[in-house]
N, C-alpha and C positions, 0 to 999 in steps of 0.2 A: 548864745548869738544876743547880738548886742541891741536894743530898742531900736536904734535908727537902721540900722541893717534890716529889721523885721518890718518895720514902714516904709523901707526903699522897694522889699518884695514883694508886698503888698499894692504897691504905686503900681511896680509894673505888670501884676498880674490883671490889674485894671486895668491899666491901658489895653496889655492884650486881647481881652474880653471885650474891652471897646473896641478897639481895631476889627477884631475877627468880626463882632454884629455888624461893625459899617460898610465894612464890606463885601457882605452878605445882601445888607440893605440897600446897599449904593448899587448890587449887580440887579437885583430885583426891579427898581426905581430906572434905572438907565433905559432896560428892559421898555418896562412900560410909556417912558416918553418915548424911546424910537419906533414901538410899536404903534404909537399916535402918528409920529411923522412919516411912519410905511402906510396906514392907510391912507392920509393925505393925500403922499407920494402917489399910490397907486390911481386916487382919485381924479389927480391933477394931470395925469400923465397918458398919451394916449397911443403909445407905441413900446409895451414892456417887450420884453424878453427873457424867460425863466431860462435859468442854465442850470440846471440837479445832480447830485451825486445820489452813492447809495444811501445817505441820510433819511433822500425822501418817502423811499421804499421800507424803511427800517419799521415803521409802525403798520405796516402790512403786513410783519415777520417774514420779510424779506433779509436775512443774515447782511450786513454791509461790508467790506474789506480789511480797514486798517484799525478798525477799533479794538480795544482787550477784549471782547466776543469776537473778531470778526474772523472771516473765512482763514486771511490768510495768517493770524496767529495761530490757528488752531491748527492749521495744516503746514506743516513746515517746506513743504514743497508746493504747495499751492500756484506760485510763479512759476514755477516746473512743470507741473500737471497740466497749466493752461497754457501751456506754450505749441508753437505748429511743430517745431523739431519731434518734443512727446509724441505728439497727436499721428505724426507719420512714423514715431519708434514706437508706440505702443497706444494704440489706439481703443484698444477694449478698455485701459485702465483711465485714458482720457474718457470717456466717452460714461466711463462711471462716475468720475467725479463728476463729470457734468453733470450728470440727473438728479444726482443725490446733492449736490452741493450751490447751483446754479438756475436751476430750473423748478419753480413752485406754479405749477399748471393752477392751485386751488387759492391761490392769494387773493385777495381785491380790494379796489384803491381806496386809499385812507383820505381822510378829510384833505389834505394837500393837492392830493390828484384830482378830487372832485373840485374844489375852489378855482384852480388853474383851469381846469374844462369851463367854469363860470364865468372868469374874466375874459377866455377866448369869447364864448358866446356872446359877452356884452361890448365883443369889439376893442377890449382891454390891451388884453394879450395877444400877440402876434406871432409869436414864437415858443414852443420849450425845447430845449435841447438837454437831452439825456446823455448821460456816462451809464445808464441804466441797462438790460437787455430785459427786462421783466413786461414789457407792454401792458404796466398799468397804469400810464397816460391814456393811451389808447382808450384799455376800456373804461376810465371813467370818463371819455366823451372829445378828448381833443383830439384836436383833427391833423393841424401842423406839428408834429412830433418828429425832432432830428433826432436820430440815434446813433452815438456817434462810436459807439462800439458794438454797433449790428443790436440783432434782436435773436430770443429764443425763441421766438412763433416763426420761425422759419428757418428750411434746410435746404441744402445743394449738394451736390454730388461735388467729393474733391476734386477728380479727375477731369470730369467731362465738363462742370459746375453748371449742369442739369436743375432748376428748381425744381424741387420735392416737397412733400407737403410736410408741415411740422409735426404730424404725429409718427413718420416713417419711423425717425427718431426720439420723440420724446413720449413717447408710449409704446415704447418696444415691448413684448413682453418679457424677454430675457436679458436685463442689465448688461449680463457678461458680454452678450451676444452683438453682432455687429450687423447695423442696417446696410446693405449692399444696394448701388446703380444698377441697370442694367449691362450701365459698360466694365462695371466689374471694380468702381471705385468706392471709398466708404462713403457714407452721405455722412454727413456734419449739421451741426446746428451753424445758422446764420452769425456767431458771434464773431468779433475782433480777437484774436486770438494772440497771444506774446507773441514778439518777430513778426507780425503781419502788419501791413503798413495803413492805417485807414483809410477808408473810402473816399477818393480826391470831392467827387461829388457832393458826397455828404458834408465833407469838411466846407467846402464852398458855400453852400448853405449856413454853417453855423455861423462861418465868419460874417458874411454876407446882413443874417438878421443882427449880430451883436451890430453891427458897423452902423446899421441902419436905426437901431433901437433908441428912444429917447428915454429909457429906465432900465436896467439891467436889475435882475432879482438874481444873485447867488445865492444857494441854496445844500446844504446836506451836503459837501464834498469839502475834503478837504484841501482842494487844489494842488494835490502832489504828484497827479497823474499826467503828462505829458504825452504828446502836443495838447491834448485836450485841452488841461489850464492854462498854457498860453494863448489862448484864442481871447481871454478878456481883455487881452492889450488892445485890441482891435476897436473897444466901445470908447466913443466920444461925446455918449448924450451927458445929460446934465445929474443925472439921480442912480448914485450905484449903493447897491443893498445885498446884506448879508445875512443871511440866516442861518448858524450854527451852533449846535453844541459846544464847538472847540473855538479857539480863535483862528482863524487863518492870515495869510498873509497879503491880505489884500487891502489898500488903502479904500476905504468907503464912507462914503457919505452918513448911511444908516448900518449900525452894528446891532444883532440881537443875537445873544447868547441863549439860544435853546432849542425848543421841537420845533420842527418845520410846521406840522400839524396843527399843532396848541399856537402858533403863531399866528395863523392863518386861522385857525376859530375866532380869536381876538380881534383881528380884524374886520373877519366877517360882520361881528357884534359892531362896533364902532360904524363900519360905514352902512350897514343897515340901518343905523341910528341918523347916521346921516342923510335916507333917502336914496342910497346907493343897492 
């Protein structure tokens, strides 16, 4: 190999190392810069709405759906198993999957849930819109929580629609057996299954909250689930922020690639230093 070719290869190697190092450091720098911007935006806005997905609860130990380790990637027929037609066809298998993959009674709110509750108490945050069914925002103390996909903490009869205590489904002794209502119908969790429409009253509240917000924070969601993701289009405020481990298709003023909980920990430190 000629000397000139060896020198050329060395230069290419150095350039590659530089670019890789620069990209990594640049992402860290951009994140820190944008965390500062997000902290200032939270301080300066008075009607903030938070729109969150599965990534908000993963730090509490709740699995998400579409990541490499998510429920859908580890259970090929997950969308089928969570459909209403499958529930009607095989309610026992549906209930077994629900209890083992979607219901986590012992998980606790993480820093993100707790900090959002703090922002609500400070009259900064006016609504939490969540795609999750785990109830962790309420456990953390948030009052105005809009649950787009229902909740695992309520149940009702699929036949007569009468409300039932959640314990009937969630703490049934034998997971292979079904809880029945006195009318003969199967008691089911109050989650929105695939093939079921979202509750129009709930979606109306969500759209109104987004439309009236002066700042919208989208966090822990890929925005791939519709129609929920389409509600972002109703936002007309002046600051849209995104916190997510992966890039998402949203034109935002502030973008932070990383953990939701860790981001809020940094924001909490910054704002505390500024007397908030």
